All heavy atoms as TSV, in Angstrom:
chain	resi	resn	atom	element	x	y	z
A	1	MET	N	N	-2.702	-2.006	-26.164
A	1	MET	CA	C	-2.389	-0.837	-25.361
A	1	MET	C	C	-3.296	-0.730	-24.144
A	1	MET	O	O	-2.933	-0.132	-23.162
A	1	MET	CB	C	-2.498	0.410	-26.242
A	1	MET	CG	C	-1.774	1.572	-25.669
A	1	MET	SD	S	-0.038	1.193	-25.453
A	1	MET	CE	C	0.687	2.678	-25.928
A	2	ALA	N	N	-4.462	-1.333	-24.225
A	2	ALA	CA	C	-5.377	-1.272	-23.088
A	2	ALA	C	C	-4.804	-1.997	-21.877
A	2	ALA	O	O	-5.020	-1.602	-20.748
A	2	ALA	CB	C	-6.726	-1.863	-23.461
A	3	MET	N	N	-4.065	-3.067	-22.135
A	3	MET	CA	C	-3.465	-3.812	-21.031
A	3	MET	C	C	-2.466	-2.945	-20.272
A	3	MET	O	O	-2.372	-3.011	-19.059
A	3	MET	CB	C	-2.770	-5.074	-21.552
A	3	MET	CG	C	-3.709	-6.099	-22.123
A	3	MET	SD	S	-4.705	-6.876	-20.854
A	3	MET	CE	C	-3.490	-7.874	-20.060
A	4	LEU	N	N	-1.718	-2.131	-20.999
A	4	LEU	CA	C	-0.724	-1.276	-20.367
A	4	LEU	C	C	-1.404	-0.215	-19.506
A	4	LEU	O	O	-0.962	0.055	-18.389
A	4	LEU	CB	C	0.142	-0.623	-21.441
A	4	LEU	CG	C	1.457	-0.016	-20.984
A	4	LEU	CD1	C	2.310	-1.071	-20.299
A	4	LEU	CD2	C	2.197	0.539	-22.179
A	5	GLY	N	N	-2.482	0.351	-19.996
A	5	GLY	CA	C	-3.223	1.330	-19.206
A	5	GLY	C	C	-3.829	0.711	-17.966
A	5	GLY	O	O	-3.856	1.333	-16.900
A	6	GLU	N	N	-4.295	-0.526	-18.086
A	6	GLU	CA	C	-4.838	-1.218	-16.918
A	6	GLU	C	C	-3.737	-1.488	-15.899
A	6	GLU	O	O	-3.965	-1.403	-14.691
A	6	GLU	CB	C	-5.499	-2.529	-17.337
A	6	GLU	CG	C	-6.773	-2.329	-18.126
A	6	GLU	CD	C	-7.326	-3.621	-18.673
A	6	GLU	OE1	O	-6.797	-4.701	-18.342
A	6	GLU	OE2	O	-8.292	-3.549	-19.443
A	7	TYR	N	N	-2.536	-1.818	-16.357
A	7	TYR	CA	C	-1.405	-2.054	-15.460
A	7	TYR	C	C	-1.091	-0.792	-14.661
A	7	TYR	O	O	-0.902	-0.847	-13.451
A	7	TYR	CB	C	-0.191	-2.486	-16.285
A	7	TYR	CG	C	1.088	-2.544	-15.495
A	7	TYR	CD1	C	1.362	-3.620	-14.661
A	7	TYR	CD2	C	2.029	-1.518	-15.581
A	7	TYR	CE1	C	2.534	-3.671	-13.937
A	7	TYR	CE2	C	3.202	-1.568	-14.868
A	7	TYR	CZ	C	3.454	-2.647	-14.040
A	7	TYR	OH	O	4.607	-2.696	-13.318
A	8	TYR	N	N	-1.038	0.349	-15.346
A	8	TYR	CA	C	-0.759	1.606	-14.652
A	8	TYR	C	C	-1.856	1.924	-13.645
A	8	TYR	O	O	-1.582	2.379	-12.532
A	8	TYR	CB	C	-0.640	2.767	-15.638
A	8	TYR	CG	C	0.497	2.649	-16.609
A	8	TYR	CD1	C	0.389	3.170	-17.881
A	8	TYR	CD2	C	1.685	2.035	-16.255
A	8	TYR	CE1	C	1.437	3.079	-18.787
A	8	TYR	CE2	C	2.735	1.927	-17.145
A	8	TYR	CZ	C	2.603	2.447	-18.411
A	8	TYR	OH	O	3.635	2.351	-19.281
A	9	MET	N	N	-3.095	1.681	-14.035
A	9	MET	CA	C	-4.214	1.975	-13.153
A	9	MET	C	C	-4.186	1.069	-11.925
A	9	MET	O	O	-4.340	1.543	-10.790
A	9	MET	CB	C	-5.532	1.802	-13.898
A	9	MET	CG	C	-6.749	2.194	-13.087
A	9	MET	SD	S	-8.282	2.002	-13.998
A	9	MET	CE	C	-8.364	0.233	-14.176
A	10	ILE	N	N	-3.967	-0.219	-12.125
A	10	ILE	CA	C	-3.976	-1.162	-11.012
A	10	ILE	C	C	-2.825	-0.881	-10.051
A	10	ILE	O	O	-3.021	-0.860	-8.827
A	10	ILE	CB	C	-3.922	-2.610	-11.540
A	10	ILE	CG1	C	-5.239	-2.952	-12.223
A	10	ILE	CG2	C	-3.619	-3.594	-10.429
A	10	ILE	CD1	C	-5.204	-4.247	-12.992
A	11	THR	N	N	-1.635	-0.665	-10.578
A	11	THR	CA	C	-0.497	-0.418	-9.693
A	11	THR	C	C	-0.616	0.939	-9.003
A	11	THR	O	O	-0.271	1.063	-7.833
A	11	THR	CB	C	0.836	-0.518	-10.445
A	11	THR	OG1	O	0.821	0.384	-11.555
A	11	THR	CG2	C	1.093	-1.921	-10.923
A	12	GLY	N	N	-1.125	1.939	-9.698
A	12	GLY	CA	C	-1.284	3.261	-9.085
A	12	GLY	C	C	-2.334	3.281	-7.991
A	12	GLY	O	O	-2.091	3.772	-6.881
A	13	ILE	N	N	-3.496	2.718	-8.280
A	13	ILE	CA	C	-4.566	2.682	-7.275
A	13	ILE	C	C	-4.179	1.761	-6.129
A	13	ILE	O	O	-4.437	2.069	-4.957
A	13	ILE	CB	C	-5.898	2.253	-7.927
A	13	ILE	CG1	C	-6.390	3.352	-8.871
A	13	ILE	CG2	C	-6.949	1.946	-6.870
A	13	ILE	CD1	C	-7.583	2.954	-9.695
A	14	GLY	N	N	-3.550	0.636	-6.435
A	14	GLY	CA	C	-3.117	-0.283	-5.387
A	14	GLY	C	C	-2.090	0.343	-4.467
A	14	GLY	O	O	-2.164	0.192	-3.242
A	15	ALA	N	N	-1.134	1.056	-5.035
A	15	ALA	CA	C	-0.121	1.728	-4.216
A	15	ALA	C	C	-0.765	2.788	-3.337
A	15	ALA	O	O	-0.459	2.886	-2.139
A	15	ALA	CB	C	0.938	2.363	-5.112
A	16	PHE	N	N	-1.671	3.556	-3.906
A	16	PHE	CA	C	-2.344	4.600	-3.125
A	16	PHE	C	C	-3.149	3.985	-1.980
A	16	PHE	O	O	-3.075	4.452	-0.842
A	16	PHE	CB	C	-3.251	5.424	-4.036
A	16	PHE	CG	C	-3.956	6.542	-3.334
A	16	PHE	CD1	C	-3.276	7.690	-2.984
A	16	PHE	CD2	C	-5.302	6.442	-3.008
A	16	PHE	CE1	C	-3.920	8.728	-2.333
A	16	PHE	CE2	C	-5.956	7.461	-2.347
A	16	PHE	CZ	C	-5.261	8.609	-2.010
A	17	ALA	N	N	-3.892	2.930	-2.257
A	17	ALA	CA	C	-4.723	2.293	-1.230
A	17	ALA	C	C	-3.864	1.699	-0.113
A	17	ALA	O	O	-4.186	1.847	1.080
A	17	ALA	CB	C	-5.594	1.218	-1.857
A	18	CYS	N	N	-2.778	1.037	-0.489
A	18	CYS	CA	C	-1.906	0.443	0.529
A	18	CYS	C	C	-1.232	1.505	1.387
A	18	CYS	O	O	-1.144	1.359	2.609
A	18	CYS	CB	C	-0.847	-0.437	-0.128
A	18	CYS	SG	S	-1.466	-1.991	-0.757
A	19	LEU	N	N	-0.772	2.569	0.766
A	19	LEU	CA	C	-0.096	3.613	1.535
A	19	LEU	C	C	-1.065	4.393	2.421
A	19	LEU	O	O	-0.705	4.788	3.536
A	19	LEU	CB	C	0.665	4.547	0.595
A	19	LEU	CG	C	1.861	3.894	-0.098
A	19	LEU	CD1	C	2.499	4.856	-1.085
A	19	LEU	CD2	C	2.879	3.411	0.910
A	20	VAL	N	N	-2.292	4.584	1.967
A	20	VAL	CA	C	-3.294	5.247	2.817
A	20	VAL	C	C	-3.628	4.366	4.018
A	20	VAL	O	O	-3.730	4.851	5.143
A	20	VAL	CB	C	-4.557	5.605	2.002
A	20	VAL	CG1	C	-5.716	5.967	2.903
A	20	VAL	CG2	C	-4.251	6.755	1.061
A	21	SER	N	N	-3.780	3.055	3.788
A	21	SER	CA	C	-4.077	2.168	4.915
A	21	SER	C	C	-2.891	2.074	5.869
A	21	SER	O	O	-3.077	1.976	7.088
A	21	SER	CB	C	-4.495	0.782	4.416
A	21	SER	OG	O	-3.433	0.149	3.768
A	22	ALA	N	N	-1.673	2.122	5.353
A	22	ALA	CA	C	-0.494	2.122	6.223
A	22	ALA	C	C	-0.425	3.407	7.044
A	22	ALA	O	O	-0.113	3.377	8.240
A	22	ALA	CB	C	0.774	1.958	5.397
A	23	ALA	N	N	-0.754	4.528	6.416
A	23	ALA	CA	C	-0.750	5.796	7.144
A	23	ALA	C	C	-1.841	5.811	8.216
A	23	ALA	O	O	-1.609	6.270	9.343
A	23	ALA	CB	C	-0.955	6.955	6.174
A	24	ALA	N	N	-3.004	5.285	7.885
A	24	ALA	CA	C	-4.097	5.250	8.861
A	24	ALA	C	C	-3.757	4.336	10.027
A	24	ALA	O	O	-4.008	4.679	11.194
A	24	ALA	CB	C	-5.385	4.799	8.184
A	25	SER	N	N	-3.169	3.174	9.736
A	25	SER	CA	C	-2.808	2.269	10.827
A	25	SER	C	C	-1.653	2.834	11.647
A	25	SER	O	O	-1.525	2.524	12.832
A	25	SER	CB	C	-2.462	0.879	10.289
A	25	SER	OG	O	-1.310	0.912	9.486
A	26	GLY	N	N	-0.827	3.663	11.043
A	26	GLY	CA	C	0.238	4.323	11.799
A	26	GLY	C	C	-0.294	5.445	12.673
A	26	GLY	O	O	0.102	5.592	13.829
A	27	LEU	N	N	-1.206	6.232	12.120
A	27	LEU	CA	C	-1.756	7.355	12.888
A	27	LEU	C	C	-2.683	6.905	14.019
A	27	LEU	O	O	-2.692	7.499	15.088
A	27	LEU	CB	C	-2.516	8.295	11.950
A	27	LEU	CG	C	-1.671	9.120	11.003
A	27	LEU	CD1	C	-2.562	9.861	10.010
A	27	LEU	CD2	C	-0.823	10.117	11.769
A	28	PHE	N	N	-3.458	5.859	13.752
A	28	PHE	CA	C	-4.436	5.396	14.737
A	28	PHE	C	C	-4.033	4.058	15.338
A	28	PHE	O	O	-4.886	3.274	15.762
A	28	PHE	CB	C	-5.817	5.292	14.084
A	28	PHE	CG	C	-6.279	6.575	13.472
A	28	PHE	CD1	C	-6.356	6.717	12.101
A	28	PHE	CD2	C	-6.613	7.653	14.270
A	28	PHE	CE1	C	-6.772	7.903	11.533
A	28	PHE	CE2	C	-7.020	8.851	13.710
A	28	PHE	CZ	C	-7.104	8.980	12.336
A	29	GLY	N	N	-2.734	3.792	15.417
A	29	GLY	CA	C	-2.242	2.517	15.917
A	29	GLY	C	C	-2.612	2.245	17.358
A	29	GLY	O	O	-2.980	1.131	17.716
A	30	ARG	N	N	-2.547	3.249	18.213
A	30	ARG	CA	C	-2.885	3.034	19.635
A	30	ARG	C	C	-4.343	2.668	19.803
A	30	ARG	O	O	-4.690	1.788	20.589
A	30	ARG	CB	C	-2.574	4.283	20.445
A	30	ARG	CG	C	-1.114	4.527	20.588
A	30	ARG	CD	C	-0.843	5.717	21.469
A	30	ARG	NE	N	0.573	6.019	21.432
A	30	ARG	CZ	C	1.243	6.442	22.471
A	30	ARG	NH1	N	0.623	6.651	23.615
A	30	ARG	NH2	N	2.535	6.677	22.367
A	31	THR	N	N	-5.194	3.324	19.068
A	31	THR	CA	C	-6.626	3.010	19.141
A	31	THR	C	C	-6.896	1.621	18.579
A	31	THR	O	O	-7.687	0.864	19.156
A	31	THR	CB	C	-7.435	4.053	18.346
A	31	THR	OG1	O	-7.095	5.355	18.822
A	31	THR	CG2	C	-8.916	3.827	18.510
A	32	LEU	N	N	-6.248	1.285	17.493
A	32	LEU	CA	C	-6.439	-0.033	16.893
A	32	LEU	C	C	-5.929	-1.145	17.797
A	32	LEU	O	O	-6.497	-2.239	17.844
A	32	LEU	CB	C	-5.747	-0.108	15.532
A	32	LEU	CG	C	-6.385	0.693	14.413
A	32	LEU	CD1	C	-5.486	0.697	13.187
A	32	LEU	CD2	C	-7.743	0.112	14.073
A	33	ARG	N	N	-4.842	-0.882	18.534
A	33	ARG	CA	C	-4.300	-1.909	19.439
A	33	ARG	C	C	-5.221	-2.176	20.619
A	33	ARG	O	O	-5.124	-3.223	21.253
A	33	ARG	CB	C	-2.913	-1.496	19.935
A	33	ARG	CG	C	-1.845	-1.751	18.905
A	33	ARG	CD	C	-0.450	-1.614	19.498
A	33	ARG	NE	N	-0.216	-0.276	20.017
A	33	ARG	CZ	C	0.483	0.654	19.393
A	33	ARG	NH1	N	1.013	0.392	18.236
A	33	ARG	NH2	N	0.658	1.835	19.931
A	34	LYS	N	N	-6.090	-1.243	20.933
A	34	LYS	CA	C	-7.076	-1.489	21.994
A	34	LYS	C	C	-8.154	-2.457	21.523
A	34	LYS	O	O	-8.730	-3.176	22.333
A	34	LYS	CB	C	-7.718	-0.175	22.435
A	34	LYS	CG	C	-6.754	0.741	23.155
A	34	LYS	CD	C	-7.411	2.047	23.528
A	34	LYS	CE	C	-6.391	2.978	24.167
A	34	LYS	NZ	N	-6.954	4.307	24.445
A	35	VAL	N	N	-8.426	-2.462	20.222
A	35	VAL	CA	C	-9.470	-3.318	19.657
A	35	VAL	C	C	-8.885	-4.644	19.167
A	35	VAL	O	O	-9.466	-5.703	19.404
A	35	VAL	CB	C	-10.185	-2.591	18.497
A	35	VAL	CG1	C	-11.240	-3.476	17.869
A	35	VAL	CG2	C	-10.789	-1.282	18.986
A	36	PHE	N	N	-7.740	-4.590	18.483
A	36	PHE	CA	C	-7.100	-5.767	17.901
A	36	PHE	C	C	-5.800	-6.054	18.634
A	36	PHE	O	O	-5.231	-5.158	19.263
A	36	PHE	CB	C	-6.805	-5.542	16.411
A	36	PHE	CG	C	-8.022	-5.236	15.589
A	36	PHE	CD1	C	-8.262	-3.954	15.120
A	36	PHE	CD2	C	-8.935	-6.230	15.298
A	36	PHE	CE1	C	-9.379	-3.676	14.367
A	36	PHE	CE2	C	-10.064	-5.971	14.547
A	36	PHE	CZ	C	-10.290	-4.682	14.088
A	37	PRO	N	N	-5.274	-7.276	18.535
A	37	PRO	CA	C	-3.980	-7.575	19.159
A	37	PRO	C	C	-2.863	-6.720	18.557
A	37	PRO	O	O	-2.827	-6.480	17.348
A	37	PRO	CB	C	-3.752	-9.052	18.835
A	37	PRO	CG	C	-5.080	-9.595	18.457
A	37	PRO	CD	C	-5.885	-8.444	17.932
A	38	GLY	N	N	-1.968	-6.258	19.405
A	38	GLY	CA	C	-0.888	-5.372	18.977
A	38	GLY	C	C	-0.026	-5.903	17.855
A	38	GLY	O	O	0.250	-5.182	16.886
A	39	PRO	N	N	0.440	-7.167	17.945
A	39	PRO	CA	C	1.282	-7.677	16.859
A	39	PRO	C	C	0.557	-7.731	15.507
A	39	PRO	O	O	1.183	-7.551	14.463
A	39	PRO	CB	C	1.653	-9.090	17.321
A	39	PRO	CG	C	1.550	-9.030	18.807
A	39	PRO	CD	C	0.437	-8.079	19.089
A	40	ARG	N	N	-0.753	-7.950	15.524
A	40	ARG	CA	C	-1.511	-7.974	14.261
A	40	ARG	C	C	-1.572	-6.585	13.633
A	40	ARG	O	O	-1.493	-6.447	12.415
A	40	ARG	CB	C	-2.931	-8.484	14.489
A	40	ARG	CG	C	-3.015	-9.903	14.877
A	40	ARG	CD	C	-2.775	-10.768	13.682
A	40	ARG	NE	N	-2.893	-12.160	14.086
A	40	ARG	CZ	C	-2.584	-13.163	13.318
A	40	ARG	NH1	N	-2.137	-12.949	12.108
A	40	ARG	NH2	N	-2.698	-14.383	13.748
A	41	VAL	N	N	-1.728	-5.568	14.455
A	41	VAL	CA	C	-1.775	-4.188	13.942
A	41	VAL	C	C	-0.422	-3.827	13.339
A	41	VAL	O	O	-0.349	-3.245	12.249
A	41	VAL	CB	C	-2.173	-3.201	15.056
A	41	VAL	CG1	C	-2.078	-1.762	14.581
A	41	VAL	CG2	C	-3.570	-3.509	15.572
A	42	LEU	N	N	0.650	-4.190	14.017
A	42	LEU	CA	C	1.989	-3.900	13.506
A	42	LEU	C	C	2.264	-4.666	12.212
A	42	LEU	O	O	2.832	-4.116	11.262
A	42	LEU	CB	C	3.039	-4.248	14.559
A	42	LEU	CG	C	4.484	-3.932	14.195
A	42	LEU	CD1	C	4.659	-2.442	13.940
A	42	LEU	CD2	C	5.412	-4.404	15.288
A	43	LEU	N	N	1.850	-5.927	12.167
A	43	LEU	CA	C	2.021	-6.716	10.952
A	43	LEU	C	C	1.239	-6.112	9.789
A	43	LEU	O	O	1.746	-6.025	8.665
A	43	LEU	CB	C	1.579	-8.162	11.195
A	43	LEU	CG	C	1.677	-9.095	9.992
A	43	LEU	CD1	C	3.135	-9.300	9.596
A	43	LEU	CD2	C	1.008	-10.421	10.301
A	44	PHE	N	N	0.011	-5.687	10.045
A	44	PHE	CA	C	-0.782	-5.046	8.998
A	44	PHE	C	C	-0.112	-3.767	8.516
A	44	PHE	O	O	-0.047	-3.499	7.314
A	44	PHE	CB	C	-2.196	-4.735	9.514
A	44	PHE	CG	C	-3.029	-3.965	8.536
A	44	PHE	CD1	C	-3.590	-4.598	7.444
A	44	PHE	CD2	C	-3.229	-2.598	8.690
A	44	PHE	CE1	C	-4.345	-3.888	6.528
A	44	PHE	CE2	C	-3.974	-1.884	7.787
A	44	PHE	CZ	C	-4.539	-2.528	6.701
A	45	HIS	N	N	0.387	-2.974	9.451
A	45	HIS	CA	C	1.034	-1.707	9.098
A	45	HIS	C	C	2.267	-1.955	8.226
A	45	HIS	O	O	2.433	-1.326	7.172
A	45	HIS	CB	C	1.416	-0.961	10.373
A	45	HIS	CG	C	2.162	0.303	10.137
A	45	HIS	ND1	N	1.572	1.426	9.604
A	45	HIS	CD2	C	3.459	0.622	10.329
A	45	HIS	CE1	C	2.476	2.382	9.496
A	45	HIS	NE2	N	3.627	1.920	9.927
A	46	LYS	N	N	3.118	-2.884	8.651
A	46	LYS	CA	C	4.337	-3.163	7.893
A	46	LYS	C	C	4.028	-3.753	6.524
A	46	LYS	O	O	4.629	-3.375	5.522
A	46	LYS	CB	C	5.225	-4.138	8.673
A	46	LYS	CG	C	5.921	-3.519	9.845
A	46	LYS	CD	C	6.820	-4.550	10.503
A	46	LYS	CE	C	7.598	-3.954	11.643
A	46	LYS	NZ	N	8.477	-4.955	12.268
A	47	THR	N	N	3.079	-4.688	6.486
A	47	THR	CA	C	2.738	-5.334	5.226
A	47	THR	C	C	2.144	-4.346	4.232
A	47	THR	O	O	2.515	-4.343	3.052
A	47	THR	CB	C	1.748	-6.490	5.475
A	47	THR	OG1	O	2.313	-7.380	6.425
A	47	THR	CG2	C	1.442	-7.236	4.199
A	48	SER	N	N	1.238	-3.508	4.694
A	48	SER	CA	C	0.623	-2.554	3.768
A	48	SER	C	C	1.624	-1.497	3.315
A	48	SER	O	O	1.584	-1.067	2.157
A	48	SER	CB	C	-0.612	-1.908	4.393
A	48	SER	OG	O	-0.280	-1.202	5.563
A	49	ALA	N	N	2.539	-1.109	4.189
A	49	ALA	CA	C	3.558	-0.135	3.781
A	49	ALA	C	C	4.504	-0.734	2.740
A	49	ALA	O	O	4.822	-0.085	1.731
A	49	ALA	CB	C	4.340	0.344	4.997
A	50	LEU	N	N	4.945	-1.960	2.962
A	50	LEU	CA	C	5.842	-2.601	1.994
A	50	LEU	C	C	5.137	-2.883	0.675
A	50	LEU	O	O	5.723	-2.709	-0.402
A	50	LEU	CB	C	6.409	-3.891	2.581
A	50	LEU	CG	C	7.480	-3.712	3.652
A	50	LEU	CD1	C	7.832	-5.053	4.280
A	50	LEU	CD2	C	8.713	-3.058	3.064
A	51	ALA	N	N	3.892	-3.320	0.748
A	51	ALA	CA	C	3.135	-3.571	-0.487
A	51	ALA	C	C	2.917	-2.268	-1.257
A	51	ALA	O	O	3.036	-2.238	-2.485
A	51	ALA	CB	C	1.800	-4.227	-0.157
A	52	GLY	N	N	2.602	-1.189	-0.540
A	52	GLY	CA	C	2.420	0.105	-1.195
A	52	GLY	C	C	3.691	0.606	-1.850
A	52	GLY	O	O	3.664	1.112	-2.977
A	53	ALA	N	N	4.812	0.430	-1.153
A	53	ALA	CA	C	6.088	0.854	-1.736
A	53	ALA	C	C	6.436	0.014	-2.964
A	53	ALA	O	O	6.920	0.541	-3.968
A	53	ALA	CB	C	7.190	0.757	-0.692
A	54	GLY	N	N	6.172	-1.280	-2.887
A	54	GLY	CA	C	6.442	-2.156	-4.033
A	54	GLY	C	C	5.572	-1.829	-5.227
A	54	GLY	O	O	6.052	-1.788	-6.366
A	55	LEU	N	N	4.297	-1.592	-4.981
A	55	LEU	CA	C	3.394	-1.235	-6.080
A	55	LEU	C	C	3.753	0.130	-6.669
A	55	LEU	O	O	3.661	0.323	-7.881
A	55	LEU	CB	C	1.942	-1.245	-5.599
A	55	LEU	CG	C	1.328	-2.632	-5.421
A	55	LEU	CD1	C	-0.025	-2.519	-4.720
A	55	LEU	CD2	C	1.188	-3.327	-6.746
A	56	ALA	N	N	4.146	1.057	-5.816
A	56	ALA	CA	C	4.560	2.374	-6.326
A	56	ALA	C	C	5.811	2.239	-7.190
A	56	ALA	O	O	5.920	2.886	-8.242
A	56	ALA	CB	C	4.817	3.328	-5.164
A	57	LEU	N	N	6.727	1.382	-6.780
A	57	LEU	CA	C	7.932	1.152	-7.583
A	57	LEU	C	C	7.575	0.535	-8.931
A	57	LEU	O	O	8.083	0.966	-9.980
A	57	LEU	CB	C	8.894	0.249	-6.824
A	57	LEU	CG	C	10.196	-0.091	-7.542
A	57	LEU	CD1	C	11.047	1.155	-7.711
A	57	LEU	CD2	C	10.941	-1.154	-6.787
A	58	LEU	N	N	6.698	-0.472	-8.929
A	58	LEU	CA	C	6.268	-1.071	-10.191
A	58	LEU	C	C	5.562	-0.060	-11.083
A	58	LEU	O	O	5.736	-0.058	-12.298
A	58	LEU	CB	C	5.339	-2.254	-9.918
A	58	LEU	CG	C	5.989	-3.515	-9.375
A	58	LEU	CD1	C	4.923	-4.534	-9.032
A	58	LEU	CD2	C	6.977	-4.081	-10.373
A	59	HIS	N	N	4.759	0.798	-10.476
A	59	HIS	CA	C	4.042	1.817	-11.236
A	59	HIS	C	C	5.018	2.790	-11.893
A	59	HIS	O	O	4.921	3.077	-13.093
A	59	HIS	CB	C	3.091	2.564	-10.314
A	59	HIS	CG	C	2.305	3.633	-10.995
A	59	HIS	ND1	N	1.237	3.361	-11.801
A	59	HIS	CD2	C	2.440	4.978	-10.982
A	59	HIS	CE1	C	0.740	4.491	-12.266
A	59	HIS	NE2	N	1.464	5.489	-11.787
A	60	VAL	N	N	5.974	3.281	-11.133
A	60	VAL	CA	C	6.924	4.258	-11.662
A	60	VAL	C	C	7.814	3.620	-12.735
A	60	VAL	O	O	8.052	4.219	-13.779
A	60	VAL	CB	C	7.772	4.861	-10.515
A	60	VAL	CG1	C	8.938	5.662	-11.062
A	60	VAL	CG2	C	6.900	5.728	-9.621
A	61	LEU	N	N	8.276	2.409	-12.471
A	61	LEU	CA	C	9.122	1.753	-13.474
A	61	LEU	C	C	8.343	1.447	-14.736
A	61	LEU	O	O	8.871	1.533	-15.839
A	61	LEU	CB	C	9.730	0.476	-12.897
A	61	LEU	CG	C	10.779	0.667	-11.829
A	61	LEU	CD1	C	11.231	-0.681	-11.283
A	61	LEU	CD2	C	11.971	1.450	-12.339
A	62	GLY	N	N	7.074	1.091	-14.597
A	62	GLY	CA	C	6.238	0.833	-15.767
A	62	GLY	C	C	5.952	2.086	-16.560
A	62	GLY	O	O	5.960	2.077	-17.796
A	63	VAL	N	N	5.705	3.188	-15.880
A	63	VAL	CA	C	5.415	4.445	-16.569
A	63	VAL	C	C	6.634	4.919	-17.350
A	63	VAL	O	O	6.506	5.416	-18.464
A	63	VAL	CB	C	4.971	5.523	-15.551
A	63	VAL	CG1	C	4.942	6.895	-16.184
A	63	VAL	CG2	C	3.589	5.180	-15.016
A	64	HIS	N	N	7.824	4.721	-16.809
A	64	HIS	CA	C	9.026	5.208	-17.465
A	64	HIS	C	C	9.647	4.184	-18.412
A	64	HIS	O	O	10.735	4.410	-18.938
A	64	HIS	CB	C	10.047	5.675	-16.429
A	64	HIS	CG	C	9.599	6.898	-15.696
A	64	HIS	ND1	N	9.457	8.121	-16.301
A	64	HIS	CD2	C	9.215	7.084	-14.422
A	64	HIS	CE1	C	9.021	9.004	-15.430
A	64	HIS	NE2	N	8.862	8.400	-14.277
A	65	GLY	N	N	8.990	3.048	-18.581
A	65	GLY	CA	C	9.396	2.107	-19.606
A	65	GLY	C	C	10.496	1.151	-19.244
A	65	GLY	O	O	11.180	0.632	-20.122
A	66	PHE	N	N	10.709	0.856	-17.979
A	66	PHE	CA	C	11.748	-0.101	-17.593
A	66	PHE	C	C	11.182	-1.491	-17.462
A	66	PHE	O	O	10.109	-1.776	-17.224
A	66	PHE	CB	C	12.408	0.313	-16.290
A	66	PHE	CG	C	13.268	1.531	-16.442
A	66	PHE	CD1	C	12.860	2.745	-15.969
A	66	PHE	CD2	C	14.496	1.424	-17.081
A	66	PHE	CE1	C	13.669	3.867	-16.115
A	66	PHE	CE2	C	15.288	2.531	-17.228
A	66	PHE	CZ	C	14.874	3.760	-16.735
């Protein structure tokens, strides 16, 4: 049962971290593009948003037993 709790913890924390980083890169995208190349900032934003959504989906499906 410990493995199942670790799965929920990893997917939940991972989803939260990815979505927070996606939100931060979205909110501060103009400032970040001044420091980093624009396409890299957009790639990071899209990747972290998709990873966060995927982890959130795995977390919810795991919690509900699918």
